[in-house]
C-alpha positions as CSV (number, residue, x, y, z in Angstrom):
1,M,47.8,82.8,72.4
2,S,48.2,79.2,71.7
3,T,48.5,76.4,74.2
4,S,52.1,75.8,73.3
5,D,52.8,79.4,74.5
6,F,51.7,78.3,78.0
7,Q,53.6,75.1,78.3
8,P,57.3,74.6,77.3
9,N,56.6,71.1,76.1
10,G,53.3,71.9,74.4
11,S,51.3,70.0,77.0
12,T,47.8,71.1,77.6
13,T,47.5,70.1,81.2
14,T,48.2,72.6,84.0
15,D,47.8,72.9,87.7
16,G,45.0,75.0,89.3
17,A,47.2,78.1,89.9
18,E,48.4,78.1,86.2
19,R,44.8,77.7,85.0
20,R,43.7,80.7,87.1
21,R,46.6,82.7,85.7
22,L,45.7,81.8,82.1
23,L,42.0,82.6,82.8
24,T,43.0,86.0,84.3
25,D,45.2,86.8,81.3
26,Y,42.4,85.9,78.9
27,L,39.8,88.0,80.9
28,V,42.1,91.0,81.0
29,D,43.2,90.8,77.4
30,D,39.8,90.2,75.9
31,H,37.6,92.1,78.4
32,P,36.2,94.7,76.0
33,Q,35.4,92.1,73.3
34,L,33.7,89.8,75.9
35,V,31.6,92.5,77.4
36,S,30.6,93.8,73.9
37,S,29.6,90.3,72.8
38,V,27.2,90.1,75.8
39,S,25.9,93.6,75.2
40,L,25.2,93.0,71.6
41,R,23.8,89.5,72.0
42,F,21.3,90.3,74.7
43,R,20.8,94.0,74.0
44,L,22.1,95.1,77.4
45,D,23.6,98.3,78.3
46,W,27.4,98.4,79.0
47,H,27.0,98.5,82.8
48,T,24.7,95.6,82.9
49,S,27.0,93.7,80.5
50,E,29.9,94.5,82.9
51,D,27.8,93.0,85.8
52,V,27.1,89.8,83.7
53,F,30.9,89.6,82.9
54,Q,31.7,89.9,86.6
55,Q,29.2,87.2,87.6
56,A,30.6,84.9,84.8
57,S,34.2,85.6,85.9
58,L,33.4,84.6,89.5
59,K,31.7,81.4,88.4
60,A,34.7,80.6,86.1
61,Y,37.2,81.1,88.8
62,A,35.3,78.9,91.1
63,A,35.1,76.1,88.5
64,V,38.4,76.6,86.6
65,D,39.8,73.3,88.0
66,Q,37.2,71.4,86.0
67,V,38.7,72.4,82.7
68,E,40.9,69.5,81.6
69,D,42.4,71.0,78.5
70,I,43.5,74.6,78.6
71,A,43.0,74.9,74.8
72,K,39.3,74.8,75.7
73,L,39.5,77.5,78.3
74,K,38.3,80.3,76.1
75,P,35.3,78.6,74.7
76,W,34.5,77.2,78.1
77,F,34.4,80.8,79.6
78,R,32.3,82.1,76.6
79,V,29.7,79.4,77.4
80,I,29.6,80.6,81.1
81,L,29.5,84.2,80.0
82,H,26.6,83.7,77.6
83,T,24.7,81.5,80.0
84,E,24.9,84.3,82.6
85,G,23.8,86.8,79.9
86,L,20.8,84.6,79.1
87,R,20.0,84.3,82.8
88,N,20.1,88.0,83.2
89,F,17.9,88.6,80.1
90,R,15.3,86.0,81.2
91,S,15.2,87.7,84.7
92,W,14.7,91.1,83.0
93,K,11.9,89.7,80.9
94,A,10.2,88.1,83.9
95,Q,10.4,91.4,85.8
96,R,8.9,93.2,82.8
97,R,6.1,90.7,82.6
98,A,5.5,90.9,86.4
99,F,5.4,94.7,86.2
100,R,2.9,94.6,83.3
101,E,0.7,92.2,85.3
102,Y,1.0,94.3,88.4
103,T,0.1,97.5,86.4
104,K,-3.0,95.7,84.9
105,R,-4.1,94.6,88.4
106,C,-3.7,98.2,89.7
107,L,-5.7,99.6,86.8
108,D,-8.4,97.0,87.4
109,Q,-8.5,97.9,91.0
110,L,-8.9,101.6,90.2
111,R,-11.8,100.8,87.8
112,Q,-13.3,98.6,90.5
113,L,-13.0,101.5,93.0
114,Q,-15.0,103.7,90.7
115,E,-17.7,101.1,90.4
116,E,-17.9,99.8,94.0
117,P,-17.8,101.8,97.2
118,D,-16.8,98.6,99.2
119,A,-13.7,98.3,97.1
120,Q,-12.3,101.5,98.6
121,T,-12.4,99.9,102.0
122,E,-10.7,96.7,100.7
123,L,-8.0,98.8,98.9
124,A,-7.4,100.8,102.1
125,E,-6.9,97.5,104.0
126,D,-4.6,96.2,101.4
127,V,-2.5,99.3,101.4
128,A,-2.3,99.3,105.2
129,W,-1.3,95.6,105.1
130,M,1.4,96.3,102.5
131,R,2.7,99.3,104.5
132,D,3.0,97.1,107.6
133,Q,4.8,94.4,105.7
134,V,7.3,96.8,104.2
135,R,7.9,98.3,107.7
136,S,8.8,94.9,109.0
137,F,11.7,94.6,106.5
138,P,15.2,95.3,107.5
139,D,16.3,99.0,107.1
140,K,18.6,98.3,104.1
141,D,15.7,96.5,102.3
142,R,13.3,99.4,103.0
143,W,16.0,101.9,101.9
144,L,16.6,100.1,98.7
145,L,12.9,99.9,97.9
146,E,12.5,103.5,98.6
147,R,15.4,104.6,96.4
148,R,14.2,102.3,93.6
149,F,10.4,102.8,93.5
150,I,9.7,106.0,95.4
151,D,12.7,108.1,94.4
152,G,12.8,106.5,90.9
153,C,16.5,105.9,90.9
154,N,17.9,103.3,88.5
155,Y,20.1,100.5,89.6
156,R,23.3,102.2,88.4
157,V,22.7,105.3,90.6
158,I,22.0,103.1,93.6
159,A,25.1,101.0,92.8
160,D,27.2,104.1,92.8
161,E,25.8,105.1,96.1
162,T,26.3,101.8,97.8
163,G,29.5,100.5,96.1
164,R,27.7,97.3,95.0
165,T,27.0,96.1,91.5
166,A,23.8,96.9,89.8
167,L,23.2,93.1,89.2
168,A,23.5,92.4,92.9
169,L,21.0,95.2,93.7
170,R,18.6,93.9,91.0
171,Q,18.8,90.4,92.6
172,Q,18.2,91.9,96.1
173,V,15.1,93.8,94.9
174,H,13.9,90.7,93.2
175,R,14.2,88.7,96.4
176,I,12.4,91.4,98.4
177,L,9.5,91.6,95.9
178,M,9.2,87.8,95.7
179,R,9.1,87.6,99.5
180,L,6.4,90.3,99.5
181,R,4.5,88.5,96.8
182,D,4.6,85.2,98.7
183,E,3.3,86.8,101.8
184,W,0.6,88.5,99.8
185,E,-0.5,85.2,98.2
186,G,-0.5,83.6,101.6
187,R,-2.7,86.3,102.9
188,L,-5.1,85.9,100.0
189,R,-5.2,82.1,100.6
190,R,-6.0,82.6,104.3
191,Q,-8.8,85.0,103.4
192,D,-10.2,82.5,100.9
193,D,-10.3,79.7,103.6
């Protein structure tokens, strides 16, 4: 599609409704190629790439009026798409790093338990505190944590059960865990004071 296909006089300026229509046409026509490009570039599975595509599409629709020249619509959307893919990839890497650190701390605590009898009491107190914190969360947050970490379901399975996207669920779990971490660090600071 060229810009002259869109405008009878070859003009590259359009109103907001026309821009949204052109963006929709582009997204529908090139959907498989766009999702594949994200999947290959960031080594994501197809479902995660779909989620990234959806997030990028929402951002593009919200900002489509900022595009001055419709000839630049496709490259503009690709920048948004790949920025979202990069954001998702960085989030995934941060979660992996946090999980590795958490696992290391757990293993250190287990070693400490074997060496120090007082550590068992501290660990029991920490577990009780954590249990109380999780119980104070809303029901939907507790259910999501239970499905993800106790039942071992992946985000795609939970997304199918809830009707939400896997990306939205990942973000919600991330927010829950960050809130729990902040409360934990606050507790540790209060103990140190």
